[in-house]
All heavy atoms as an XYZ file, in Angstrom:
996
protein
N     -20.596     81.155    184.621
C     -20.339     82.483    184.321
C     -21.421     83.333    185.271
O     -22.542     82.987    185.483
C     -20.882     82.703    182.789
C     -20.660     84.079    182.354
S     -21.178     84.420    180.760
C     -20.589     83.274    179.708
N     -20.721     84.333    185.910
C     -21.606     85.103    186.765
C     -22.514     86.055    185.983
O     -22.310     86.249    184.774
C     -20.669     85.955    187.702
O     -19.987     86.918    186.871
C     -19.736     85.175    188.432
N     -23.505     86.698    186.675
C     -24.421     87.458    185.982
C     -23.833     88.737    185.386
O     -24.194     89.153    184.353
C     -25.510     87.940    187.003
N     -22.843     89.254    186.109
C     -22.063     90.572    185.575
C     -21.338     90.228    184.354
O     -21.306     91.061    183.375
C     -21.332     91.216    186.676
O     -20.272     90.179    187.075
N     -20.628     89.031    184.413
C     -19.925     88.601    183.183
C     -20.850     88.382    182.085
O     -20.503     88.737    180.861
C     -19.103     87.369    183.592
O     -18.274     87.598    184.724
C     -18.149     86.937    182.412
N     -21.931     87.714    182.338
C     -22.880     87.409    181.221
C     -23.448     88.725    180.538
O     -23.532     88.838    179.411
C     -23.987     86.574    181.743
C     -24.971     86.170    180.800
C     -26.120     85.286    181.348
N     -27.233     85.092    180.526
C     -27.317     84.212    179.524
N     -26.229     83.467    179.289
N     -28.347     84.086    178.776
N     -23.731     89.627    181.446
C     -24.205     90.964    180.873
C     -23.224     91.653    180.076
O     -23.499     92.321    179.042
C     -24.841     91.721    181.927
O     -23.764     92.210    182.852
N     -21.938     91.592    180.542
C     -20.830     92.224    179.833
C     -20.679     91.607    178.419
O     -20.463     92.295    177.429
C     -19.506     92.108    180.614
N     -20.724     90.282    178.316
C     -20.547     89.607    177.195
C     -21.756     89.951    176.173
O     -21.449     90.162    175.067
C     -20.347     88.058    177.383
C     -20.507     87.221    176.004
C     -19.149     87.715    178.058
N     -22.914     89.871    176.724
C     -24.074     90.158    175.860
C     -24.091     91.599    175.357
O     -24.377     91.867    174.313
C     -25.398     89.918    176.574
C     -25.680     88.411    176.886
C     -26.869     88.246    177.698
C     -25.788     87.665    175.561
N     -23.634     92.513    176.213
C     -23.573     93.976    175.765
C     -22.448     94.065    174.620
O     -22.732     94.941    173.763
C     -23.243     94.920    176.891
O     -22.043     94.748    177.485
N     -21.291     93.442    174.832
C     -20.310     93.443    173.761
C     -20.939     92.816    172.429
O     -20.658     93.321    171.367
C     -19.109     92.683    174.182
C     -18.143     93.423    175.056
C     -17.022     92.468    175.495
C     -17.507     94.528    174.338
N     -21.685     91.722    172.552
C     -22.177     91.087    171.495
C     -23.080     92.071    170.622
O     -23.078     92.232    169.427
C     -22.940     89.847    171.869
C     -23.375     88.827    170.789
C     -22.312     88.086    170.010
C     -24.622     88.686    170.479
C     -22.696     87.280    169.069
C     -24.976     87.785    169.331
C     -24.061     87.125    168.705
O     -24.429     86.283    167.704
N     -23.991     92.684    171.403
C     -24.944     93.670    170.739
C     -24.239     94.880    170.239
O     -24.632     95.469    169.212
C     -26.038     94.114    171.732
O     -25.392     94.638    172.883
C     -26.918     92.863    172.090
N     -23.127     95.298    170.818
C     -22.480     96.471    170.527
C     -21.761     96.142    169.109
O     -21.674     97.005    168.185
C     -21.363     96.813    171.551
C     -20.475     98.016    171.176
C     -19.628     98.454    172.209
N     -18.750     99.614    171.772
C     -17.533     99.784    172.204
N     -16.964     99.048    173.190
N     -16.902    100.899    171.706
N     -21.189     94.981    168.976
C     -20.593     94.552    167.677
C     -21.624     94.611    166.488
O     -21.381     95.118    165.477
C     -19.826     93.232    167.795
C     -19.540     92.715    166.449
C     -18.673     93.236    168.761
N     -22.759     94.056    166.815
C     -23.853     94.148    165.816
C     -24.442     95.531    165.511
O     -24.712     95.859    164.334
C     -25.017     93.169    166.183
C     -24.721     91.686    165.976
C     -24.213     90.916    166.938
C     -24.798     91.225    164.691
C     -23.896     89.623    166.748
C     -24.324     89.848    164.336
C     -23.968     89.067    165.378
N     -24.391     96.454    166.474
C     -24.731     97.765    166.251
C     -23.731     98.480    165.381
O     -24.089     99.226    164.425
C     -25.031     98.500    167.564
C     -26.205     98.249    168.224
C     -26.503     99.217    169.331
N     -27.588     98.696    170.151
C     -27.562     98.378    171.381
N     -26.479     98.477    172.080
N     -28.655     97.956    171.995
N     -22.447     98.183    165.639
C     -21.317     98.745    164.871
C     -21.397     98.236    163.409
O     -21.212     99.038    162.502
C     -20.035     98.444    165.453
C     -19.801     99.210    166.821
C     -18.843     98.734    164.565
C     -18.624     98.705    167.677
N     -21.731     96.934    163.310
C     -21.832     96.390    161.958
C     -22.932     97.062    161.202
O     -22.859     97.187    160.001
C     -21.930     94.929    161.981
N     -24.121     97.222    161.809
C     -25.220     97.875    161.194
C     -24.922     99.294    160.630
O     -25.479     99.733    159.544
C     -26.400     97.916    162.105
C     -27.753     97.803    161.383
C     -28.850     97.706    162.323
N     -28.689     96.786    163.610
C     -28.960     97.125    164.701
N     -29.303     98.320    165.090
N     -28.597     96.270    165.858
N     -24.122    100.070    161.406
C     -23.842    101.344    161.088
C     -22.547    101.535    160.326
O     -22.137    102.617    160.046
C     -23.669    102.289    162.279
N     -21.774    100.407    160.092
C     -20.504    100.537    159.461
C     -20.450    101.154    158.020
O     -21.341    100.786    157.199
C     -19.886     99.164    159.433
C     -18.403     99.091    158.949
C     -18.023     98.876    157.767
C     -17.390     99.426    159.722
N     -16.664     99.000    157.713
C     -16.296     99.369    158.921
C     -17.136     99.670    161.089
C     -14.910     99.504    159.373
C     -15.860     99.882    161.548
C     -14.817     99.807    160.755
N     -19.491    101.971    157.749
C     -19.262    102.522    156.361
C     -17.811    102.270    156.061
O     -16.918    102.561    156.716
C     -19.613    103.985    156.391
C     -21.011    104.471    156.610
C     -21.804    104.122    155.381
O     -21.507    104.063    154.331
N     -23.051    103.468    155.775
N     -17.707    101.737    154.794
C     -16.292    101.440    154.296
C     -15.672    102.767    154.042
O     -16.214    103.793    153.728
C     -16.358    100.606    153.056
N     -14.287    102.859    154.247
C     -13.422    103.994    153.884
C     -13.627    104.490    152.450
O     -13.567    105.595    152.148
C     -12.012    103.917    154.306
C     -11.784    103.973    155.725
C     -10.281    103.868    156.066
O      -9.569    103.122    155.416
N      -9.920    104.738    157.061
N     -13.763    103.522    151.479
C     -13.805    103.818    150.072
C     -15.200    104.479    149.693
O     -15.224    105.263    148.750
C     -13.701    102.535    149.200
O     -14.843    101.675    149.565
C     -12.396    101.884    149.576
N     -16.139    104.282    150.581
C     -17.450    104.815    150.308
C     -18.265    104.094    149.293
O     -19.427    104.398    148.955
N     -17.790    102.977    148.698
C     -18.458    102.143    147.890
C     -19.398    101.239    148.561
O     -18.971    100.550    149.466
C     -17.437    101.353    146.876
C     -16.515    102.352    146.222
C     -18.156    100.417    145.963
C     -15.345    101.607    145.493
N     -20.614    101.166    148.132
C     -21.705    100.377    148.899
C     -21.215     98.963    148.905
O     -21.489     98.248    149.896
C     -23.104    100.765    148.254
C     -24.162    100.207    149.067
S     -23.955    101.064    150.678
C     -25.314    100.289    151.500
N     -20.755     98.320    147.821
C     -20.428     96.892    147.872
C     -19.405     96.605    148.872
O     -19.366     95.565    149.542
C     -19.989     96.463    146.544
O     -18.816     97.205    146.020
N     -18.436     97.534    149.057
C     -17.334     97.401    150.016
C     -17.926     97.438    151.427
O     -17.535     96.703    152.357
C     -16.288     98.449    149.794
C     -15.352     98.215    148.661
O     -15.513     97.156    148.111
O     -14.610     99.177    148.316
N     -18.900     98.404    151.612
C     -19.538     98.529    152.912
C     -20.253     97.246    153.259
O     -20.179     96.748    154.422
C     -20.546     99.692    152.867
O     -19.715    100.856    152.554
C     -21.287     99.855    154.265
N     -21.070     96.649    152.279
C     -21.817     95.481    152.529
C     -20.817     94.279    152.913
O     -21.133     93.459    153.869
C     -22.694     95.133    151.355
C     -23.885     96.146    151.153
C     -24.788     96.238    152.357
O     -25.074     95.081    153.064
O     -25.166     97.210    152.751
N     -19.793     94.174    152.153
C     -18.765     93.125    152.384
C     -18.233     93.249    153.761
O     -18.098     92.254    154.496
C     -17.686     93.199    151.340
O     -18.372     92.995    150.041
C     -16.744     92.013    151.575
N     -17.898     94.437    154.167
C     -17.240     94.669    155.464
C     -18.331     94.403    156.607
O     -17.928     93.710    157.661
C     -16.677     95.989    155.657
C     -15.415     96.173    154.803
C     -14.764     97.496    154.827
O     -15.156     98.495    155.679
O     -13.612     97.693    154.147
N     -19.494     94.762    156.399
C     -20.496     94.493    157.371
C     -20.729     93.043    157.532
O     -20.859     92.532    158.768
C     -21.840     95.233    156.880
C     -21.936     96.651    157.142
C     -23.214     97.178    156.654
N     -23.315     98.628    156.875
C     -24.251     99.333    156.378
N     -25.212     98.820    155.748
N     -24.278    100.675    156.464
N     -20.861     92.325    156.389
C     -20.964     90.785    156.534
C     -19.898     90.239    157.287
O     -20.028     89.263    158.026
C     -21.182     90.318    155.134
C     -21.557     88.880    155.073
C     -21.904     88.319    153.606
N     -20.946     88.812    152.632
C     -21.049     89.756    151.605
N     -22.226     90.363    151.615
N     -20.077     89.964    150.735
N     -18.564     90.662    156.928
C     -17.507     90.094    157.561
C     -17.410     90.296    159.106
O     -17.016     89.424    159.809
C     -16.192     90.603    156.886
C     -15.874     90.187    155.406
O     -16.614     89.189    155.034
O     -15.076     90.781    154.822
N     -17.883     91.530    159.471
C     -17.865     91.891    160.928
C     -18.852     90.884    161.600
O     -18.552     90.347    162.711
C     -18.253     93.294    161.103
C     -17.217     94.262    160.719
C     -18.651     93.536    162.612
C     -17.680     95.723    160.637
N     -19.984     90.751    161.032
C     -21.059     89.837    161.639
C     -20.556     88.441    161.738
O     -20.780     87.715    162.681
C     -22.439     89.945    160.903
C     -23.326     88.948    161.375
C     -22.900     91.360    161.067
N     -20.012     87.851    160.624
C     -19.516     86.560    160.530
C     -18.423     86.268    161.618
O     -18.367     85.276    162.295
C     -19.000     86.191    159.142
C     -20.067     85.894    158.188
C     -19.561     85.676    156.759
O     -18.460     85.877    156.487
N     -20.537     85.429    155.876
N     -17.410     87.157    161.608
C     -16.359     87.057    162.648
C     -16.839     87.084    163.964
O     -16.439     86.281    164.944
C     -15.341     88.214    162.281
C     -14.213     88.209    163.214
C     -13.148     87.120    162.760
O     -13.220     86.642    161.664
O     -12.093     86.957    163.560
N     -17.792     87.956    164.293
C     -18.346     88.010    165.662
C     -19.042     86.786    166.033
O     -18.892     86.217    167.131
C     -19.294     89.247    165.777
N     -19.875     86.237    165.112
C     -20.685     85.026    165.464
C     -19.727     83.861    165.625
O     -19.906     83.133    166.584
C     -21.637     84.763    164.315
C     -22.805     85.594    164.315
C     -23.802     85.207    163.286
N     -25.023     85.964    163.383
C     -25.822     86.290    162.308
N     -25.473     85.879    161.192
N     -26.850     87.095    162.522
N     -18.817     83.813    164.791
C     -17.824     82.623    164.991
C     -16.995     82.689    166.140
O     -16.805     81.733    166.854
C     -16.958     82.487    163.686
O     -16.003     83.504    163.741
N     -16.518     83.811    166.611
C     -15.684     83.974    167.812
C     -16.474     83.743    169.044
O     -16.076     83.114    170.043
C     -14.879     85.170    167.853
C     -13.774     85.355    166.770
C     -13.107     86.777    166.916
C     -12.631     84.262    167.061
N     -17.710     84.368    169.042
C     -18.549     84.166    170.320
C     -18.920     82.760    170.431
O     -18.984     82.210    171.538
C     -19.814     85.156    170.218
C     -19.377     86.525    170.812
C     -18.998     87.538    169.918
C     -19.669     86.775    172.094
C     -18.624     88.781    170.389
C     -19.439     88.053    172.601
C     -18.769     89.051    171.625
N     -19.302     82.146    169.288
C     -19.700     80.652    169.393
C     -18.544     79.764    169.804
O     -18.654     78.889    170.504
C     -20.225     80.207    168.062
C     -21.656     80.691    167.785
C     -22.282     80.062    166.575
N     -23.647     80.574    166.514
C     -24.148     80.910    165.337
N     -23.432     80.768    164.253
N     -25.396     81.415    165.265
N     -17.325     80.109    169.264
C     -16.092     79.455    169.631
C     -15.821     79.487    171.159
O     -15.372     78.501    171.738
C     -14.981     80.021    168.853
C     -13.609     79.413    169.166
C     -12.422     80.137    168.499
O     -12.696     80.674    167.349
N     -11.304     80.253    168.970
N     -16.086     80.602    171.723
C     -15.812     80.952    173.091
C     -17.023     80.657    174.057
O     -17.000     80.940    175.233
C     -15.190     82.268    173.317
C     -13.922     82.427    172.623
O     -13.089     81.536    172.538
N     -13.649     83.526    172.026
N     -18.167     80.157    173.525
C     -19.412     79.986    174.223
C     -19.353     79.065    175.455
O     -19.886     79.274    176.447
C     -20.436     79.557    173.228
C     -21.797     79.441    173.895
C     -22.807     78.968    172.781
O     -22.449     78.590    171.765
N     -24.182     79.149    173.158
N     -18.449     78.122    175.253
C     -18.300     76.988    176.307
C     -17.311     77.344    177.438
O     -17.104     76.564    178.276
C     -18.010     75.702    175.719
C     -18.940     75.271    174.578
C     -20.353     75.093    175.110
O     -20.520     74.618    176.322
N     -21.286     75.435    174.378
N     -16.735     78.489    177.374
C     -15.722     78.846    178.460
C     -16.382     79.035    179.739
O     -17.462     79.602    179.815
C     -15.013     80.201    178.020
C     -14.138     80.093    176.891
C     -13.478     81.401    176.594
C     -12.978     79.109    177.003
N     -15.785     78.501    180.800
C     -16.278     78.640    182.132
C     -15.292     79.325    183.084
O     -15.664     79.858    184.120
C     -16.700     77.347    182.716
O     -15.521     76.420    182.670
C     -17.889     76.609    181.963
N     -14.049     79.281    182.743
C     -12.966     79.932    183.555
C     -13.176     81.405    183.514
O     -13.050     81.936    182.375
C     -11.615     79.423    183.009
C     -10.539     80.045    183.789
O     -10.563     80.189    185.001
O      -9.392     80.368    183.260
N     -13.159     82.111    184.552
C     -13.234     83.557    184.619
C     -12.072     84.297    183.923
O     -12.379     85.251    183.330
C     -13.503     84.044    186.066
C     -14.821     83.586    186.717
C     -15.937     84.259    185.993
O     -15.916     85.346    185.549
N     -17.063     83.401    185.799
N     -10.861     83.731    184.133
C      -9.764     84.337    183.477
C      -9.847     84.354    181.974
O      -9.508     85.330    181.279
C      -8.373     83.818    183.922
C      -7.951     84.287    185.212
C      -7.643     85.761    185.278
O      -6.933     86.279    184.325
O      -8.163     86.525    186.073
N     -10.257     83.224    181.444
C     -10.321     83.043    179.950
C     -11.405     83.934    179.599
O     -11.340     84.596    178.350
C     -10.680     81.560    179.612
O      -9.686     80.704    180.111
N     -12.562     84.026    180.206
C     -13.640     84.906    179.860
C     -13.151     86.428    179.771
O     -13.497     87.157    178.897
C     -14.838     84.789    180.643
C     -15.421     83.319    180.400
C     -16.016     85.770    180.375
C     -16.550     82.855    181.419
N     -12.479     86.705    180.890
C     -12.035     88.069    180.930
C     -10.960     88.452    179.802
O     -11.053     89.503    179.228
C     -11.180     88.274    182.250
C     -10.667     89.633    182.518
C     -10.055     89.798    183.958
C      -9.374     91.172    183.970
N      -8.414     91.216    185.015
N     -10.132     87.485    179.497
C      -9.329     87.742    178.254
C      -9.928     87.887    177.037
O      -9.688     88.685    176.142
C      -8.227     86.559    178.091
C      -7.061     86.728    179.121
C      -5.989     85.656    178.693
N      -6.371     84.274    178.675
C      -6.414     83.485    179.666
N      -5.991     83.907    180.845
N      -6.837     82.287    179.400
N     -11.035     87.157    176.770
C     -11.880     87.245    175.569
C     -12.558     88.504    175.524
O     -12.705     89.167    174.448
C     -12.900     86.047    175.493
S     -12.101     84.455    175.067
N     -13.100     88.952    176.679
C     -13.793     90.305    176.783
C     -12.678     91.444    176.409
O     -13.043     92.375    175.567
C     -14.391     90.576    178.133
C     -15.581     89.603    178.285
C     -14.811     92.074    178.242
C     -16.161     89.666    179.670
N     -11.546     91.391    176.906
C     -10.556     92.302    176.609
C     -10.091     92.294    175.153
O      -9.855     93.384    174.585
C      -9.286     92.100    177.438
C      -9.406     92.441    179.034
C      -8.264     91.923    179.823
O      -7.338     91.344    179.249
O      -8.302     92.226    181.020
N      -9.979     91.141    174.619
C      -9.656     90.943    173.186
C     -10.825     91.553    172.344
O     -10.618     92.317    171.355
C      -9.619     89.492    172.708
C      -9.319     89.332    171.353
C      -9.317     87.863    170.787
O      -9.325     87.049    171.677
O      -9.292     87.713    169.638
N     -12.002     91.306    172.722
C     -13.162     91.899    171.944
C     -13.185     93.467    172.051
O     -13.396     94.146    170.959
C     -14.556     91.325    172.428
S     -15.920     91.961    171.551
N     -12.964     93.993    173.152
C     -12.914     95.480    173.458
C     -11.782     96.087    172.550
O     -11.924     97.162    171.933
C     -12.838     95.804    174.832
C     -14.097     95.473    175.683
C     -13.959     95.633    177.155
O     -12.859     95.758    177.719
O     -14.944     95.747    177.840
N     -10.699     95.365    172.642
C      -9.426     95.886    171.791
C      -9.717     95.953    170.339
O      -9.418     96.913    169.629
C      -8.232     95.097    172.153
N     -10.340     94.760    169.954
C     -10.633     94.775    168.402
C     -11.677     95.810    167.968
O     -11.590     96.360    166.878
C     -11.057     93.392    168.071
C     -10.000     92.365    168.162
C     -10.385     90.982    167.659
N     -10.640     91.004    166.244
C     -10.836     89.937    165.495
N     -10.885     88.897    166.108
N     -11.185     90.035    164.203
N     -12.675     96.089    168.900
C     -13.591     97.112    168.511
C     -13.000     98.463    168.523
O     -13.235     99.211    167.544
C     -14.800     97.096    169.724
C     -15.722     95.893    169.537
C     -15.588     98.422    169.599
C     -16.609     95.808    170.675
N     -12.148     98.756    169.511
C     -11.540    100.086    169.603
C     -10.606    100.227    168.331
O     -10.553    101.323    167.683
C     -10.744    100.328    170.900
C     -11.616    100.386    172.015
C     -12.728    101.410    171.988
O     -12.404    102.635    171.305
O     -13.828    101.183    172.215
N      -9.754     99.245    167.973
C      -8.895     99.302    166.826
C      -9.657     99.401    165.554
O      -9.178    100.268    164.762
C      -7.874     98.175    166.836
C      -6.911     98.160    168.058
C      -7.135     97.949    165.526
C      -6.049     96.864    168.160
N     -10.689     98.678    165.460
C     -11.499     98.735    164.280
C     -12.143    100.139    164.042
O     -12.166    100.698    162.905
N     -12.620    100.694    165.127
C     -13.231    102.002    165.058
C     -12.165    103.150    164.767
O     -12.426    104.088    163.969
C     -14.061    102.281    166.287
C     -15.276    101.557    166.552
C     -15.933    101.922    167.849
C     -16.339    101.689    165.363
N     -10.996    103.031    165.450
C     -10.045    103.975    165.168
C      -9.412    104.009    163.892
O      -9.251    105.093    163.231
C      -8.884    103.808    166.248
C      -7.756    104.810    166.213
N      -7.914    106.027    166.502
C      -6.576    104.603    165.605
C      -6.666    106.681    166.307
N      -5.947    105.840    165.724
N      -9.159    102.901    163.363
C      -8.492    102.816    161.999
C      -9.457    102.669    160.867
O      -9.185    102.612    159.742
C      -7.497    101.613    161.931
C      -6.223    101.832    162.776
C      -6.027    101.131    163.990
C      -5.262    102.732    162.312
C      -4.956    101.436    164.730
C      -4.271    102.925    163.169
C      -4.056    102.267    164.333
O      -2.898    102.509    165.060
N     -10.832    102.571    161.144
C     -11.924    102.335    160.236
C     -11.625    101.075    159.402
O     -11.870    101.074    158.161
C     -12.062    103.604    159.355
C     -12.463    104.848    160.137
C     -13.686    104.787    160.917
N     -14.855    104.397    160.010
C     -15.931    103.790    160.465
N     -16.069    103.560    161.803
N     -16.953    103.493    159.645
N     -11.083    100.026    159.986
C     -10.793     98.879    159.246
C     -11.321     97.670    160.174
O     -10.873     97.457    161.177
C      -9.170     98.718    159.150
C      -8.781     97.462    158.319
O      -9.577     96.702    157.989
N      -7.568     97.337    158.212
N     -12.298     96.921    159.608
C     -12.845     95.865    160.320
C     -11.973     94.553    160.547
O     -12.304     93.648    161.369
C     -14.076     95.541    159.624
C     -13.757     95.830    158.186
C     -12.846     96.979    158.314
N     -10.925     94.517    159.807
C      -9.994     93.254    159.870
C      -8.972     93.467    160.889
O      -8.467     94.555    161.100
C      -9.526     93.019    158.428
C     -10.669     93.031    157.456
C     -10.636     94.053    156.537
C     -11.558     92.086    157.432
C     -11.721     94.063    155.593
C     -12.488     92.059    156.490
C     -12.590     93.083    155.482
O     -13.629     93.057    154.680
N      -8.542     92.404    161.540
C      -7.428     92.523    162.507
C      -6.055     92.978    161.776
O      -5.815     92.656    160.627
C      -7.212     91.027    163.098
C      -8.407     90.342    162.638
C      -8.994     91.039    161.460
N      -5.397     93.861    162.582
C      -4.156     94.232    162.013
C      -3.045     93.093    161.965
O      -3.177     92.139    162.747
C      -3.557     95.383    162.971
C      -4.474     96.500    162.940
C      -3.913     97.661    163.658
N      -2.822     98.225    162.885
C      -1.910     98.932    163.479
N      -1.866     99.276    164.728
N      -0.883     99.424    162.866
N      -2.190     93.279    160.975
C      -1.157     92.187    160.800
C      -0.155     92.313    161.955
O       0.009     93.196    162.627
C      -0.465     92.431    159.493
N       0.340     91.066    162.245
C       1.446     90.865    163.204
C       2.645     90.558    162.423
O       2.563     89.894    161.452
C       1.187     89.962    164.338
O       0.899     88.718    163.793
C      -0.090     90.388    165.087
N       3.813     90.849    163.041
C       5.056     90.441    162.397
C       5.885     89.550    163.281
O       5.607     89.422    164.539
C       5.814     91.675    162.151
C       5.078     92.698    161.273
C       4.378     93.728    161.887
C       5.006     92.483    159.910
C       3.592     94.546    161.065
C       4.201     93.283    159.168
C       3.601     94.389    159.630
O       2.833     95.224    158.982
N       6.626     88.719    162.653
C       7.436     87.759    163.411
C       8.552     88.543    164.260
O       9.000     89.507    163.827
C       8.156     86.726    162.504
C       7.375     85.899    161.538
C       8.171     85.104    160.618
C       6.500     84.985    162.525
N       8.923     87.959    165.396
C      10.008     88.587    166.212
C      11.300     88.350    165.502
O      11.362     87.581    164.555
C       9.864     87.736    167.501
C       9.064     86.547    167.270
C       8.151     86.789    166.113
N      12.318     89.056    165.861
C      13.588     88.796    165.236
C      14.001     87.337    165.243
O      13.602     86.535    166.184
C      14.575     89.650    166.092
C      13.668     90.647    166.828
C      12.328     89.997    166.977
N      14.697     86.965    164.217
C      15.122     85.500    164.039
C      13.828     84.607    164.012
O      13.861     83.590    164.534
C      16.065     85.038    165.103
C      17.246     85.853    165.238
C      18.135     85.307    166.487
C      18.136     85.784    164.034
N      12.871     85.117    163.335
C      11.393     84.496    163.376
C      11.426     83.144    162.456
O      10.438     82.495    162.432
N      12.433     82.970    161.750
C      12.427     81.813    160.799
C      13.523     80.666    161.259
O      14.479     80.559    160.688
C      12.715     82.229    159.372
C      11.645     83.182    158.738
C      12.003     83.596    157.387
C      10.285     82.510    158.725
N      13.189     80.054    162.205
C      14.003     79.035    162.800
C      13.966     77.740    162.102
O      13.074     77.548    161.330
C      13.728     78.882    164.323
N      14.887     76.821    162.391
C      14.806     75.532    161.823
C      13.526     74.791    162.291
O      12.976     75.191    163.253
C      16.032     74.756    162.145
O      16.039     74.583    163.555
C      17.240     75.373    161.681
N      13.089     73.761    161.629
C      11.871     73.141    161.933
C      11.869     72.198    163.050
O      10.959     71.475    163.278
C      11.268     72.532    160.577
C      10.862     73.588    159.589
C       9.783     74.515    160.060
O       8.871     73.969    160.715
N       9.955     75.727    159.891
N      12.989     72.025    163.700
C      13.058     71.157    164.880
C      14.054     71.675    165.931
O      14.898     72.495    165.601
C      13.293     69.697    164.474
C      14.403     69.472    163.515
C      14.484     68.075    163.031
N      14.924     68.219    161.650
C      16.162     67.989    161.191
N      17.068     67.430    162.038
N      16.514     68.219    160.012
N      14.055     71.108    167.019
C      14.981     71.213    168.031
C      14.513     72.489    168.977
O      13.452     72.962    168.920
N      15.473     72.733    169.746
C      15.387     73.899    170.721
C      15.064     75.215    170.150
O      14.252     75.938    170.685
C      16.653     73.973    171.530
C      16.386     74.060    172.988
C      17.693     74.197    173.769
N      18.441     73.032    173.795
C      19.715     72.893    174.064
N      20.306     73.913    174.653
N      20.385     71.759    173.968
N      15.624     75.466    169.092
C      15.317     76.867    168.468
C      13.870     76.906    167.968
O      13.375     77.973    168.108
C      16.300     77.010    167.323
C      17.782     77.385    167.686
C      18.477     77.753    166.378
N      17.892     78.832    165.750
C      18.430     80.104    165.561
N      19.686     80.197    166.080
N      17.819     80.975    165.012
N      13.363     75.875    167.559
C      11.913     75.913    167.119
C      11.135     76.204    168.219
O      10.143     77.036    168.255
C      11.564     74.573    166.354
C      10.075     74.520    166.087
C       9.663     75.666    165.051
C       9.744     73.115    165.485
N      11.259     75.489    169.533
C      10.513     75.700    170.614
C      10.675     77.166    171.072
O       9.647     77.775    171.585
C      10.825     74.610    171.657
C      10.402     73.310    171.382
C      10.521     72.346    172.675
N      11.819     72.155    173.040
C      12.676     71.336    172.563
N      12.257     70.493    171.693
N      13.942     71.213    173.104
N      11.848     77.598    171.147
C      12.068     79.054    171.475
C      11.396     79.989    170.578
O      10.786     80.938    171.011
C      13.603     79.257    171.469
N      11.364     79.793    169.305
C      10.644     80.620    168.314
C       9.183     80.538    168.650
O       8.444     81.542    168.520
C      11.042     80.362    166.934
C      12.457     80.688    166.570
C      12.585     82.235    166.736
O      11.705     83.021    166.337
N      13.667     82.665    167.308
N       8.664     79.357    168.864
C       7.215     79.196    169.103
C       6.830     79.992    170.394
O       5.755     80.647    170.379
C       6.886     77.764    169.195
C       6.865     77.098    167.873
C       6.652     75.495    168.123
O       6.909     74.958    169.171
N       6.254     74.959    167.009
N       7.582     79.913    171.370
C       7.338     80.674    172.612
C       7.424     82.174    172.376
O       6.609     82.928    172.718
C       8.322     80.249    173.620
C       8.152     80.832    174.983
C       9.040     80.299    176.076
N      10.425     80.293    175.774
C      11.213     79.253    175.488
N      10.711     78.072    175.422
N      12.468     79.360    175.179
N       8.313     82.647    171.569
C       8.471     84.023    171.239
C       7.294     84.565    170.604
O       6.739     85.636    170.694
C       9.772     84.325    170.406
C      11.014     84.472    171.249
C      12.226     84.624    170.326
C      10.932     85.645    172.203
N       6.811     83.727    169.469
C       5.701     84.063    168.770
C       4.276     84.192    169.586
O       3.592     85.066    169.355
C       5.404     83.003    167.644
C       6.310     83.187    166.486
C       5.997     82.295    165.476
N       7.118     82.415    164.324
C       7.388     81.441    163.469
N       6.839     80.386    163.577
N       8.234     81.691    162.569
N       4.278     83.261    170.565
C       3.138     83.369    171.391
C       3.208     84.540    172.311
O       2.131     85.137    172.499
C       3.120     81.946    172.321
C       1.814     81.937    173.200
C       1.824     80.623    173.859
C       0.541     80.550    174.761
N       0.519     79.322    175.379
N       4.358     84.942    172.823
C       4.479     86.095    173.664
C       4.240     87.457    172.906
O       3.735     88.296    173.297
C       5.830     86.110    174.273
C       6.063     85.096    175.239
C       7.540     84.979    175.825
O       8.372     85.588    175.181
N       7.702     84.216    176.814
N       4.721     87.397    171.521
C       4.579     88.638    170.712
C       3.102     88.778    170.186
O       2.909     89.767    169.573
C       5.536     88.476    169.569
N       2.265     87.781    170.299
C       0.871     87.965    169.711
C       0.191     89.032    170.505
O      -0.157     88.861    171.675
C       0.183     86.482    169.932
C      -1.021     86.413    169.102
C      -1.609     85.004    169.246
C      -1.964     84.469    167.972
N      -2.515     83.176    168.129
N      -0.408     90.045    169.796
C      -1.266     91.010    170.541
C      -2.493     90.502    171.038
O      -3.020     89.459    170.575
C      -1.367     92.095    169.548
C      -1.153     91.455    168.197
C      -0.286     90.243    168.536
N      -3.014     91.159    171.991
C      -4.270     90.736    172.683
C      -5.457     90.649    171.632
O      -6.306     89.741    171.859
C      -4.678     91.641    173.895
C      -5.750     91.029    174.705
C      -4.986     93.064    173.333
C      -6.041     91.610    175.976
N      -5.522     91.442    170.675
C      -6.661     91.477    169.750
C      -6.571     90.319    168.756
O      -7.488     90.156    167.996
C      -6.688     92.760    169.032
C      -5.618     93.156    168.250
C      -5.394     92.758    166.870
C      -4.608     94.008    168.724
C      -4.256     93.141    166.187
C      -3.516     94.369    168.064
C      -3.358     94.035    166.798
O      -2.293     94.294    166.071
N      -5.568     89.451    168.761
C      -5.511     88.355    168.003
C      -5.370     86.994    168.694
O      -4.959     86.032    168.139
C      -4.254     88.385    167.118
C      -4.419     89.372    165.955
C      -3.120     89.539    165.137
C      -5.489     89.023    164.984
N      -5.614     86.993    170.065
C      -5.546     85.768    170.761
C      -6.382     84.623    170.336
O      -6.119     83.476    170.473
C      -5.775     86.084    172.241
C      -4.838     86.972    172.894
C      -3.326     86.397    172.884
O      -3.171     85.181    173.211
N      -2.370     87.263    172.577
N      -7.527     84.952    169.695
C      -8.513     83.952    169.192
C      -7.985     83.177    167.966
O      -8.448     82.254    167.499
C      -9.814     84.524    168.946
O     -10.361     84.908    170.221
N      -7.076     83.838    167.313
C      -6.560     83.311    165.984
C      -5.398     82.424    166.148
O      -4.402     82.898    166.825
C      -6.277     84.402    164.946
C      -7.401     85.242    164.651
N      -8.330     84.788    163.597
C      -8.012     86.331    165.084
C      -9.273     85.651    163.468
N      -9.116     86.661    164.436
N      -5.405     81.217    165.726
C      -4.265     80.270    165.897
C      -3.403     80.195    164.684
O      -2.272     79.771    164.718
C      -4.754     78.876    166.142
C      -5.494     78.742    167.445
O      -5.089     79.566    168.442
O      -6.438     77.977    167.590
N      -3.786     80.932    163.586
C      -3.032     80.791    162.313
C      -1.964     81.821    162.205
O      -1.207     81.857    161.265
C      -4.031     80.851    161.115
C      -4.719     82.193    161.182
O      -4.943     82.810    162.243
O      -5.222     82.540    160.116
N      -1.734     82.726    163.149
C      -0.732     83.727    163.103
C       0.528     83.310    163.822
O       0.478     82.504    164.721
C      -1.270     85.082    163.622
O      -1.586     84.988    164.939
C      -2.250     85.696    162.799
């Protein structure tokens, strides 16, 4: 990892924690605010640790773009959780054969950048 990449990652990491510290839930209820703050911190820690061993510059760049997108979406919608994604048309293919592989490929292509770290969608 180059020095500029390292500084970009570290600045994103601290930015997420600053956002979490100042986060206010839309409901205005303090327990909701605390829950959302805790979720932001846990999600950031787990994703940064998961991607800590990356050495490929392209992979690191994609992760940085994903983090920036998730920050902007979270701040814009005042929602700390990733937005839902929907299956592409004909999303419920049979469980084997060519159609399944085609559907898996479509799902991978349809996955937005802010959800690239999640494999369960």
